[in-house]
C-alpha positions in Angstrom: 32.4 34.2 -12.7 34.0 35.2 -16.0 35.5 31.7 -16.4 32.1 30.2 -15.9 30.5 32.4 -18.5 33.3 31.6 -20.9 32.8 27.9 -20.3 29.1 28.2 -20.9 29.8 30.1 -24.1 32.1 27.4 -25.4 29.5 24.7 -24.6 26.8 26.6 -26.4 29.1 27.1 -29.4 30.0 23.4 -29.4 26.3 22.5 -29.2 25.5 24.8 -32.0 28.2 23.2 -34.2 26.9 19.7 -33.4 23.3 20.7 -34.1 24.3 22.3 -37.3 26.3 19.2 -38.4 23.3 17.0 -37.5 21.1 19.2 -39.6 23.1 18.9 -42.8 22.5 16.1 -45.3 25.2 15.6 -48.0 24.0 13.7 -51.0 26.6 12.3 -53.5 26.0 11.7 -57.2 25.9 7.9 -56.8 23.4 7.6 -54.0 19.9 8.5 -52.8 19.5 10.0 -49.4 16.3 8.9 -47.5 15.2 11.3 -44.7 13.2 9.5 -42.0 11.1 10.9 -39.2 9.9 8.5 -36.5 10.9 5.6 -38.8 8.8 6.9 -41.7 10.4 8.1 -45.0 9.4 11.7 -45.4 11.7 12.8 -48.1 14.1 11.5 -50.7 17.1 13.5 -51.9 18.1 12.3 -55.4 20.2 15.3 -56.6 23.7 15.7 -55.4 24.3 18.6 -53.0 23.7 19.7 -49.4 20.2 19.8 -47.8 18.8 20.2 -44.3 17.0 18.0 -41.9 15.5 18.4 -38.4 18.2 17.4 -35.9 17.2 14.7 -33.3 13.8 14.1 -35.0 15.0 13.1 -38.5 17.7 10.7 -39.6 19.2 10.0 -43.0 20.3 6.8 -44.8 21.9 6.1 -48.2 20.9 3.6 -50.9 23.0 3.2 -54.1 21.9 5.1 -57.2 24.6 3.9 -59.6 24.2 1.0 -62.0 24.7 -2.3 -60.3 26.3 -5.5 -61.7 25.3 -8.8 -60.1 26.9 -12.1 -61.1 24.2 -14.8 -61.0 25.2 -18.1 -59.6 25.6 -20.9 -62.1 22.5 -23.1 -62.5 21.3 -26.2 -64.4 18.5 -25.8 -66.9 16.7 -28.3 -69.1 16.0 -27.6 -72.8 12.8 -28.5 -74.7 14.5 -31.6 -76.1 15.4 -32.6 -72.5 19.1 -31.7 -72.6 20.9 -30.4 -69.5 22.8 -27.1 -69.8 24.8 -25.0 -67.3 23.9 -21.3 -67.4 26.2 -18.6 -66.2 24.9 -15.0 -66.4 25.1 -11.6 -65.0 22.6 -8.8 -64.5 22.7 -5.0 -65.0 20.2 -3.4 -62.6 19.6 -0.3 -60.6 17.3 1.0 -57.9 14.4 2.8 -59.6 12.4 3.7 -56.5 14.4 4.0 -53.3 11.2 4.2 -51.2 9.9 0.8 -52.4 13.4 -0.6 -52.2 13.7 0.4 -48.6 10.2 -0.7 -47.5 10.3 -4.1 -49.1 14.0 -5.0 -48.9 15.1 -2.9 -46.0 17.4 -1.0 -48.3 19.7 -4.0 -48.4 21.5 -4.8 -51.7 22.0 -8.4 -50.7 18.3 -8.9 -50.4 17.8 -7.3 -53.8 20.3 -9.6 -55.3 18.5 -12.6 -53.9 15.2 -11.4 -55.5 17.0 -10.7 -58.8 18.6 -14.1 -58.8 15.3 -15.9 -58.3 13.6 -13.8 -61.0 16.3 -14.3 -63.5 16.6 -18.0 -62.9 12.8 -18.4 -63.3 12.8 -16.4 -66.5 15.9 -18.3 -67.9 14.3 -21.6 -67.1 11.0 -20.6 -68.8 12.8 -19.4 -72.0 15.3 -22.2 -72.3 12.6 -24.9 -71.7 10.9 -23.7 -74.9 14.0 -24.0 -77.0 16.0 -26.9 -78.3 19.6 -27.2 -77.4 20.9 -26.5 -80.9 18.7 -23.4 -81.1 20.0 -22.1 -77.8 23.6 -22.5 -78.8 22.9 -20.6 -82.1 21.1 -17.7 -80.3 23.0 -17.4 -77.0 24.9 -14.3 -78.1 21.9 -12.2 -78.8 18.3 -13.3 -79.0 18.4 -15.5 -75.9 19.5 -12.6 -73.6 16.8 -10.4 -75.0 14.1 -13.1 -74.5 15.2 -13.6 -70.8 15.1 -9.8 -70.1 11.8 -9.5 -71.8 10.4 -12.4 -69.8 11.4 -10.7 -66.5 9.4 -7.6 -67.6 8.3 -5.5 -64.6 8.1 -8.3 -62.1 10.7 -6.5 -59.9 9.1 -3.1 -60.0 7.2 -3.6 -56.7 10.7 -3.8 -55.0 11.9 -0.6 -56.7 14.3 -2.6 -58.9 14.8 -2.2 -62.6 16.6 -4.9 -64.6 18.3 -3.3 -67.6 19.9 -6.3 -69.2 20.7 -10.0 -68.6 23.8 -11.2 -70.3 24.9 -14.8 -70.5 28.6 -15.3 -69.9 28.4 -19.0 -70.9 25.7 -21.4 -71.7 27.3 -24.8 -72.1 26.6 -28.5 -71.9 27.9 -30.8 -69.2 31.2 -32.4 -70.3 29.7 -35.9 -70.6 27.5 -35.0 -73.6 29.3 -31.9 -75.1 31.3 -33.8 -77.7 28.3 -35.8 -78.9 26.4 -32.6 -79.5 29.3 -30.9 -81.3 29.7 -33.9 -83.6 26.1 -33.9 -84.5 26.2 -30.1 -85.2 29.3 -30.6 -87.4 27.5 -33.3 -89.3 24.4 -31.1 -89.8 26.6 -28.2 -91.0 28.4 -30.6 -93.4 25.1 -31.7 -94.9 23.9 -28.1 -95.3 27.3 -27.3 -97.0 26.9 -30.2 -99.3 23.4 -29.1 -100.2 24.6 -25.6 -101.0 27.4 -27.0 -103.1 25.0 -29.2 -105.1 22.7 -26.3 -105.7 25.6 -24.1 -106.7 26.9 -26.7 -109.2 23.4 -27.1 -110.6 23.0 -23.4 -111.1 26.4 -23.1 -112.6 25.7 -25.9 -115.1 22.4 -24.3 -116.1 24.1 -21.0 -116.7 26.8 -22.7 -118.7 24.2 -24.5 -120.8 22.2 -21.3 -121.4 25.4 -19.5 -122.4 26.5 -22.2 -124.8 23.1 -22.2 -126.4 23.2 -18.4 -126.7 26.7 -18.5 -128.2 25.6 -21.2 -130.7 22.5 -19.1 -131.7 24.7 -16.0 -132.1 27.3 -17.9 -134.2 24.5 -19.3 -136.4 23.0 -15.9 -136.9 26.4 -14.3 -137.6 27.2 -17.1 -140.2 23.9 -16.5 -141.9 24.5 -12.8 -141.9 28.0 -13.3 -143.3 26.7 -15.6 -146.1 24.1 -13.1 -147.0 26.6 -10.2 -147.1 29.0 -12.5 -149.1 26.3 -13.3 -151.6 25.3 -9.7 -151.9 29.0 -8.8 -152.5 29.4 -11.4 -155.1 26.3 -10.2 -156.9 27.5 -6.7 -156.8 30.9 -7.9 -158.1 29.4 -9.7 -161.0 27.2 -6.7 -161.7 30.3 -4.4 -161.7 32.1 -6.8 -164.0 29.1 -7.1 -166.3 28.9 -3.3 -166.5 32.7 -3.0 -167.0 32.9 -5.5 -169.9 29.7 -4.7 -171.6 31.3 -4.6 -175.1 33.0 -7.4 -177.2 36.6 -6.1 -176.9 36.3 -5.7 -173.1 34.7 -9.1 -172.9 37.7 -10.7 -174.7 40.1 -8.9 -172.4 38.2 -10.1 -169.4 38.3 -13.7 -170.7 42.0 -13.3 -171.2 42.5 -12.1 -167.6 40.4 -14.9 -166.2 42.4 -17.4 -168.2 45.6 -16.0 -166.7 44.1 -16.3 -163.3 43.2 -19.9 -164.0 46.7 -20.7 -165.3 48.2 -19.1 -162.2 46.0 -21.1 -160.0 47.2 -24.4 -161.7 50.9 -23.4 -161.3 51.1 -23.9 -157.5 52.8 -26.3 -155.0 56.0 -26.4 -157.1 54.2 -27.1 -160.4 55.8 -24.7 -163.0 54.6 -26.5 -166.2 51.3 -25.9 -167.9 50.2 -28.3 -170.6 47.3 -27.2 -172.7 45.6 -28.9 -175.6 45.5 -26.7 -178.7 41.8 -27.2 -178.9 41.1 -26.1 -175.3 39.3 -22.8 -174.7 42.3 -21.5 -172.7 44.8 -22.4 -175.4 42.5 -20.7 -178.0 42.6 -17.5 -175.9 46.4 -17.5 -175.6 46.8 -18.3 -179.3 44.3 -15.6 -180.1 46.5 -13.0 -178.3 
């Protein structure tokens, strides 16, 4: 009898442990926990921790909460100028509404990726079809990705999906026309470079001409100023001399000094002989002294 009671106690304890375990819901940081009752979602646990559900009546299921990366399959797209290009991109996305995600996509990431792939391809096709090939190549590292993401907009909100970014890994031309496009782009860049060089040379020549003109004007003004100063100096010199030799004796001495200067000036370049006619004014000065 005691053994039977002990066995029943063990069974009850085990059942209590099982019921307790079935009542606990553990939610991790990278997931949502959906609590269902009779197939309907009655609660969503989005914060990490332990919560409780009704055993046997309620069940729990997980859907990812973390950021997802999906590599879009390569696809062919046609540009506005009717050129074929091969697009290879990836998407950063997350589940924004786990209830909608579960109702419309059965909580399956694979189904979400299928929807994302179709939406991204449609957006990419619409954006690229409105751009020329050269424009796409120039903008594929920035503006193109932004335009594709913007074009997707909120089209996936009804599935509880939020697309955060679309990045192009490569957006290239088929091998058969790649070289021809590169050659044309090189030629266009060379033409642009030649145009810039010509504009630069023209600007440089204009600056040089303007500078030469300014220098010539400055030299002319400086020469005129120098002549003016020289003339004023000579006038002052003559005035000083006139004041210094304002009597007859000083005037005679001045004439004597001037005669010596003139004689000195004539005795240059190896010429050490001065021949004067006795009747010349200079000779008269020397004889006078």
